[in-house]
MIDORO-219418 format. One line per 4 residues: their letters; for each residue x, y, z of C-alpha. Coordinates in nm, 4 decimals. Layout:
N
a> X Y Z  ...
//
This chain:
334
xxxx> 29.9742 16.6304 19.3088  29.6499 16.8222 19.3779  29.5163 17.0105 19.0723  29.2243 17.2387 19.0158
xxxx> 28.9992 17.0746 18.7775  28.9486 17.1586 18.4056  28.6696 17.1032 18.1864  28.7523 16.9013 17.8489
xxxx> 28.7366 17.1737 17.6562  28.9410 17.4143 17.8818  29.2155 17.1339 17.9024  29.2167 17.1256 17.4965
xxxx> 29.2797 17.5022 17.5074  29.5483 17.4590 17.7603  29.7332 17.2008 17.5633  29.6958 17.4210 17.2551
xxxx> 29.8709 17.7135 17.4482  30.1231 17.4620 17.5803  30.1910 17.3738 17.2144  30.2076 17.7305 17.0909
xxxx> 30.4554 17.8241 17.3612  30.7205 17.6274 17.1591  30.7603 17.9269 16.9395  30.9729 18.1587 17.1774
xxxx> 30.8896 18.5242 17.2222  31.1751 18.7584 17.2195  31.1607 19.0282 17.5079  31.2943 19.3569 17.4942
xxxx> 31.6566 19.2517 17.5501  31.6537 18.9707 17.2890  31.6070 18.6940 17.5523  31.3662 18.3930 17.4423
xxxx> 31.0742 18.3445 17.6457  30.8908 18.0270 17.5874  30.5149 18.1365 17.6157  30.2445 18.3244 17.4544
xxxx> 30.1978 18.7108 17.4845  29.8633 18.8066 17.6465  29.7533 18.9870 17.3371  29.7336 18.6524 17.1544
xxxx> 29.5387 18.4810 17.4191  29.1756 18.6581 17.2966  29.0898 18.3190 17.1091  29.0254 18.1500 17.4372
xxxx> 28.6452 18.0299 17.4822  28.6611 17.7773 17.7738  28.9633 17.8610 17.9651  28.8769 18.1349 18.1929
xxxx> 29.0879 18.4167 18.3489  29.0712 18.2117 18.6882  29.1987 17.8917 18.4656  29.4830 18.0911 18.3059
xxxx> 29.5873 18.2399 18.6537  29.6188 17.9054 18.8120  29.7667 17.7003 18.5088  30.0211 17.9649 18.3527
xxxx> 30.2649 18.2085 18.5316  30.4056 18.5486 18.3997  30.7671 18.4956 18.2702  30.8294 18.8467 18.1327
xxxx> 30.7157 19.1227 17.8715  30.7141 19.0779 17.4971  30.9392 19.2978 17.2987  30.6879 19.3722 17.0271
xxxx> 30.3160 19.3964 16.9752  30.0730 19.3569 16.7212  29.9468 19.7188 16.6247  29.6518 19.7891 16.4227
xxxx> 29.7576 19.8897 16.0593  29.4422 19.9469 15.8342  29.2388 19.6206 15.8327  29.5609 19.4331 15.9622
xxxx> 29.7892 19.3947 16.2522  30.1605 19.4220 16.2223  30.4278 19.3872 16.4609  30.6004 19.6704 16.5880
xxxx> 30.8821 19.7153 16.8480  30.7679 19.8403 17.1904  30.9723 19.9841 17.4916  30.8807 20.0483 17.8394
xxxx> 30.7338 20.3809 17.9221  30.8371 20.6331 18.1756  30.4685 20.6082 18.3200  30.4376 20.2577 18.5182
xxxx> 30.2268 19.9816 18.3775  30.2486 20.0766 18.0185  30.4723 20.0495 17.7025  30.4922 20.2846 17.3851
xxxx> 30.5491 20.2149 17.0232  30.5397 20.4147 16.7067  30.2075 20.3785 16.5212  30.2723 20.2147 16.1915
xxxx> 30.0149 20.4456 16.0202  30.0866 20.7983 16.1740  30.4137 20.7213 16.3236  30.2940 20.8854 16.6409
xxxx> 30.3674 20.7484 16.9779  30.0994 20.5073 17.1124  30.0782 20.3243 17.4462  29.9533 19.9749 17.5229
xxxx> 29.9191 19.8428 17.8907  30.1851 19.6233 18.0318  29.9516 19.3595 18.0991  29.8812 19.2992 17.7293
xxxx> 30.2215 19.2507 17.6396  30.2703 19.0068 17.9206  30.4119 18.6439 17.8182  30.2364 18.3638 17.9702
xxxx> 30.3964 18.0084 18.0057  30.1960 17.7015 18.1103  30.3248 17.5525 18.4389  30.4823 17.2521 18.2696
xxxx> 30.5025 17.0166 18.5739  30.1430 17.1182 18.6990  30.0110 17.0040 18.3275  30.2225 16.7037 18.3013
xxxx> 30.1083 16.5757 18.6204  29.7558 16.6402 18.5528  29.7726 16.4282 18.2288  29.9343 16.1627 18.4204
xxxx> 29.6604 16.1542 18.6555  29.4208 16.1176 18.3722  29.6480 15.7986 18.2457  29.6506 15.6770 18.5858
xxxx> 30.0160 15.6770 18.5826  30.1328 15.6084 18.9581  30.3310 15.8883 19.1154  30.6356 15.6842 19.1647
xxxx> 30.6898 15.6426 18.7804  30.6689 16.0304 18.7011  31.0509 16.1136 18.7902  31.0852 16.2213 18.4162
xxxx> 30.8325 16.5038 18.4591  31.0930 16.7206 18.6624  31.3966 16.6173 18.4138  31.3013 16.6473 18.0462
xxxx> 31.4359 16.4226 17.7971  31.4877 16.7237 17.5625  31.4599 17.0656 17.7557  31.1106 17.2163 17.6815
xxxx> 31.0099 16.9710 17.4192  31.0008 16.5938 17.5395  30.9143 16.4627 17.8868  30.8529 16.0976 18.0355
xxxx> 30.5335 16.0831 18.2135  30.5961 15.7267 18.3471  30.4452 15.3903 18.2813  30.0733 15.3263 18.2040
xxxx> 29.9095 15.0066 18.2404  29.7477 14.8929 17.9000  29.5926 14.5730 17.9116  29.8185 14.3319 18.1050
xxxx> 30.1552 14.5311 18.0374  30.3122 14.8518 18.1514  30.4180 15.0848 17.8613  30.6528 15.3977 17.8768
xxxx> 30.4489 15.7232 17.8108  30.5936 16.0386 17.6718  30.4789 16.3863 17.6014  30.6064 16.6003 17.3380
xxxx> 30.5432 16.9505 17.2054  30.6701 17.1090 16.8768  30.6875 16.7734 16.7044  30.7083 16.8783 16.3621
xxxx> 30.9546 17.1466 16.4293  31.2008 16.9212 16.6420  31.1147 16.5754 16.4625  31.4989 16.4747 16.3979
xxxx> 31.5836 16.5248 16.7519  31.3033 16.3638 16.9038  31.3223 16.0583 16.6764  31.7001 16.0230 16.7562
xxxx> 31.6157 16.0025 17.1189  31.3914 15.7257 17.0456  31.6528 15.5176 16.8472  31.8549 15.4964 17.1520
xxxx> 31.9089 15.1174 17.2259  31.8997 15.1823 17.5925  31.5156 15.2651 17.5632  31.2490 15.0017 17.5352
xxxx> 31.1398 14.8951 17.1887  30.7821 15.0148 17.2552  30.6031 15.3022 17.4033  30.3301 15.5735 17.3762
xxxx> 30.4318 15.9419 17.2532  30.1536 16.1671 17.3213  30.1694 16.5181 17.1222  30.0001 16.8522 17.2072
xxxx> 30.0293 16.9272 16.8314  29.8914 16.7642 16.5228  29.9474 16.3979 16.4035  30.2586 16.3492 16.1507
xxxx> 30.1663 16.2825 15.7931  30.0978 15.9078 15.7520  30.3987 15.8487 15.5366  30.6326 15.9347 15.8398
xxxx> 30.6582 15.6409 16.0582  30.7572 15.6561 16.4239  31.0887 15.4966 16.5232  31.0891 15.1181 16.6282
xxxx> 30.7563 15.0098 16.7917  30.6566 15.3616 16.9440  30.3228 15.5014 16.8404  30.2500 15.8955 16.8271
xxxx> 29.9332 16.0029 16.9219  29.7651 16.3582 16.9570  29.6549 16.4279 17.3030  29.3111 16.5277 17.1220
xxxx> 29.2516 16.2086 16.9710  29.2256 16.0253 17.2934  29.0250 16.2621 17.5021  28.6885 16.1603 17.4936
xxxx> 28.4877 16.4448 17.3732  28.1268 16.3953 17.4978  28.2067 16.4255 17.8595  28.2163 16.7437 18.0689
xxxx> 28.5281 16.6430 18.2468  28.8681 16.5379 18.1002  28.8664 16.1330 18.0558  29.1132 15.9279 17.8383
xxxx> 29.0090 15.6609 17.5868  29.2345 15.3925 17.7047  29.0728 15.1233 17.4604  29.1917 15.3662 17.1622
xxxx> 29.5423 15.3869 17.3046  29.5456 14.9951 17.3316  29.4038 14.9343 16.9828  29.6622 15.1899 16.8335
xxxx> 29.9527 14.9881 16.9855  29.8165 14.6672 16.8493  29.7634 14.8127 16.4997  30.0353 14.8587 16.2389
xxxx> 30.2380 15.1761 16.2321  30.0592 15.4717 16.0491  29.7177 15.2950 16.0659  29.4216 15.4570 16.1591
xxxx> 29.1803 15.3805 16.4461  28.8378 15.5137 16.5210  28.7723 15.6408 16.8439  28.5885 15.3977 17.0922
xxxx> 28.2083 15.4026 17.0760  28.0823 15.5462 17.4100  27.9262 15.2160 17.5295  28.0122 14.8529 17.3619
xxxx> 27.8631 14.5107 17.4712  28.0538 14.2091 17.3614  27.7784 13.9312 17.3392  28.0598 13.6665 17.3255
xxxx> 28.2300 13.7488 17.6825  27.9079 13.9469 17.8107  28.1751 14.2192 17.9043  28.0386 14.6026 17.9017
xxxx> 28.3149 14.8552 17.8031  28.2393 15.2250 17.8683  28.4860 15.4697 17.6870  28.5302 15.6622 18.0068
xxxx> 28.5877 15.3695 18.2018  28.7594 15.1561 17.9274  29.0724 15.0508 18.1715  28.7847 14.8791 18.3992
xxxx> 28.5585 14.6669 18.1572  28.2783 14.5018 18.3497  28.2432 14.1307 18.2917  27.8785 14.0441 18.3484
xxxx> 27.7645 13.7111 18.5094  27.4264 13.5601 18.5333  27.1541 13.5538 18.2624  26.9609 13.8136 18.4050
xxxx> 27.2138 14.0675 18.4679  27.3223 14.0063 18.1114  26.9795 14.0683 17.9897  26.9538 14.3901 18.1614
xxxx> 27.2573 14.5359 18.0602  27.2215 14.4010 17.7191  26.8614 14.5824 17.6969  27.0180 14.9259 17.8334
xxxx> 27.2926 14.8940 17.5743  27.0659 14.8531 17.2850  26.8286 15.1257 17.4116  27.1484 15.3608 17.4635
xxxx> 27.2519 15.2882 17.0772  26.8641 15.4108 16.9999  26.9462 15.7352 17.1673  26.7247 15.6456 17.4676
xxxx> 26.9149 15.7286 17.7948  26.6659 15.6116 18.0570  26.4752 15.3006 18.0457  26.1865 15.2457 18.2890
xxxx> 26.2627 14.9569 18.5425  25.9493 14.7745 18.4002  26.1076 14.7160 18.0682  26.4291 14.6167 18.2428
xxxx> 26.2556 14.3578 18.4456  26.0514 14.2292 18.1582  26.3911 14.1805 17.9743  26.5309 13.9906 18.2718
xxxx> 26.2320 13.7726 18.3437  26.0949 13.7364 18.0102  25.7536 13.8508 18.0608  25.5451 14.1180 18.2455
xxxx> 25.3758 13.8542 18.4632  25.7085 13.6930 18.5528  25.8562 14.0407 18.6435  25.5580 14.1177 18.8620
xxxx> 25.6838 14.2545 19.2337  26.0701 14.2102 19.1322  26.3029 14.4911 19.1566  26.6059 14.5701 18.9384
xxxx> 26.8395 14.6090 19.2333  26.7513 14.2722 19.3563  26.8881 14.1304 19.0065  27.2297 14.2817 19.0980
xxxx> 27.1979 14.1691 19.4747  27.5620 14.0716 19.5780  27.7184 14.2421 19.2949  27.9345 14.5429 19.4436
xxxx> 28.0285 14.6916 19.0943  27.7062 14.7534 18.9070  27.6267 15.1118 19.0416  27.9657 15.2197 18.8765
xxxx> 27.8294 15.1464 18.5585  27.4418 15.1925 18.5771  27.2855 15.5133 18.7196  26.9105 15.5567 18.7891
xxxx> 26.6844 15.8372 18.8848  26.3097 15.9249 18.8434  26.3133 15.8652 18.4791  26.4719 15.5312 18.5000
xxxx> 26.7891 15.3348 18.4468  27.0700 15.4263 18.2208  27.4587 15.3605 18.1425  27.6786 15.5700 18.3601
xx> 27.9092 15.7482 18.1223  28.1382 15.9299 18.3837
//
């Protein structure tokens, strides 16, 4: 599915809006609207008006409004005015009729399928596995995003909102013997208390925990998901380091590409990558080519006339993990 890209911060705000929509708003006729009224969207920082228009839809008008009363705001009933484009209410302080623009009491709902497919894209879930997105397991609460590859296995991935208020219903669903013993349940809300263990071999993970927080574009920390699946239920796992080099297997793992670790072969290539990682850990994001050549060849004299690119000659993937510009070479984080 083609989707407009979001920044990491705007995606976090959108998932928060999606979570808050579990608390339905009553319209003027008492019908429950699963969305958020416009007057409650002022806290947005990263999610622009254009984003809001692209990722949400208008589903009706709230039957109430938060009106000013002294230093506070209190809910008041509103009704459509004879003048188009506005609603009226009785001021809680003066009891006089006041007006509010219809656009301020418009209720916005996140486009469920669009957000869920976007998250499935980030998790690299094949389109053929996403049938559960259009058929919620629990209406408005729980969806099966499909199967995600974690390590060497395929794991069922679910997404839920309103976990704390619907926990009994959600847990009952995952106790069904027809479901696999293990899976990942992402929540757009907060994690459950440590004493509340998930059913069977399932792991409940807040979306905010697995989004890499230092990249502009959204990226999933697949390595963290893998470690959480292997760890005992209820245990804590730290977020993955941005860059890790395993000296025993000579493997480079970048958190933004943790589903594709790079096994490095050849002593010179290993020396270059190891030096880059050491410098990265010292907050040095660019390393001159001369320093890398010395690390690879052992001395300035031996490195004379050599090129970094030649060290990786015949290697088709190194430029996916190492970038270079006029300032030198560095680890490619995204």
